[in-house]
Legacy VTK file of the C-alpha trace (Angstrom):
# vtk DataFile Version 3.0
C-alpha trace
ASCII
DATASET POLYDATA
POINTS 89 float
9.216 -1.428 -18.226
7.602 -1.442 -14.927
6.650 0.801 -12.272
5.424 0.357 -8.710
2.528 1.820 -7.293
1.361 2.317 -3.711
-1.924 3.060 -1.919
-2.649 3.687 1.643
-5.232 5.256 3.612
-8.536 4.191 6.067
-9.731 1.201 4.629
-13.082 0.708 2.394
-14.572 -1.414 -0.381
-13.822 -0.923 -3.509
-10.199 0.552 -3.451
-8.323 -2.005 -5.336
-11.415 -2.163 -7.855
-10.683 1.455 -8.405
-7.145 1.436 -8.696
-7.076 -1.850 -11.046
-10.102 0.299 -13.144
-7.941 2.828 -13.747
-4.933 0.314 -14.647
-6.978 -1.387 -17.257
-8.200 1.777 -18.626
-4.787 3.190 -19.477
-3.352 -0.981 -19.782
-1.158 -1.258 -17.359
-1.245 -4.655 -16.823
-1.120 -5.743 -12.778
2.044 -7.962 -12.434
1.722 -8.784 -8.820
-0.244 -7.156 -5.869
0.097 -7.347 -2.165
-2.491 -5.697 0.266
-3.188 -5.940 3.925
-5.318 -3.812 6.269
-3.954 -3.334 9.721
-7.512 -2.409 11.651
-8.739 0.114 10.105
-5.652 1.060 7.779
-5.486 -0.356 4.019
-2.296 -0.297 2.659
-1.182 -2.097 -1.074
1.848 -2.459 -3.279
1.391 -3.102 -7.077
4.129 -4.068 -9.615
2.682 -2.597 -12.962
3.920 -3.454 -16.742
3.485 0.252 -18.426
5.139 -1.162 -21.711
1.674 -0.876 -23.359
0.451 2.636 -21.361
-1.998 4.984 -23.509
-0.939 7.975 -21.873
2.830 9.264 -20.876
3.847 7.905 -17.371
3.748 11.211 -15.768
-0.053 11.423 -16.872
-0.909 8.360 -15.171
1.048 9.540 -12.151
-0.866 12.594 -11.800
-4.017 10.486 -12.645
-3.567 8.351 -9.487
-2.487 10.707 -7.382
-6.157 12.397 -8.124
-7.849 9.355 -7.386
-5.824 9.198 -4.004
-7.290 12.492 -3.432
-10.674 11.815 -4.866
-10.695 8.459 -1.847
-9.278 10.084 0.363
-6.100 7.910 0.090
-2.490 8.187 -0.842
-1.352 6.649 -4.241
1.829 6.714 -5.564
2.911 5.367 -9.049
6.580 5.181 -9.348
8.944 3.789 -12.062
11.142 1.237 -11.648
13.747 3.141 -12.958
13.593 5.898 -10.024
12.506 2.777 -7.453
15.987 1.150 -8.014
18.322 4.224 -8.107
16.321 5.195 -4.571
16.943 1.622 -3.065
20.446 1.151 -4.482
23.201 0.850 -2.017
LINES 1 90
89 0 1 2 3 4 5 6 7 8 9 10 11 12 13 14 15 16 17 18 19 20 21 22 23 24 25 26 27 28 29 30 31 32 33 34 35 36 37 38 39 40 41 42 43 44 45 46 47 48 49 50 51 52 53 54 55 56 57 58 59 60 61 62 63 64 65 66 67 68 69 70 71 72 73 74 75 76 77 78 79 80 81 82 83 84 85 86 87 88
């Protein structure tokens, strides 16, 4: 199973490291990552494998949301089934 994690906010040192550290801690494997900085704004999208996740996916989503709040970022984690349903024509 896969999920999409998006991160947006003001650029700061260590954003990728903080998000990847939580992923590693919960055994969420990063499959692909794209990030850019537009002037002072950071944007990142990650495709992750949640097959081996060590907690319920909803708890992981909550943890990512808290990480975002703690760092003044918007972090959203969405299971691929929901992501695909949202973008189906």
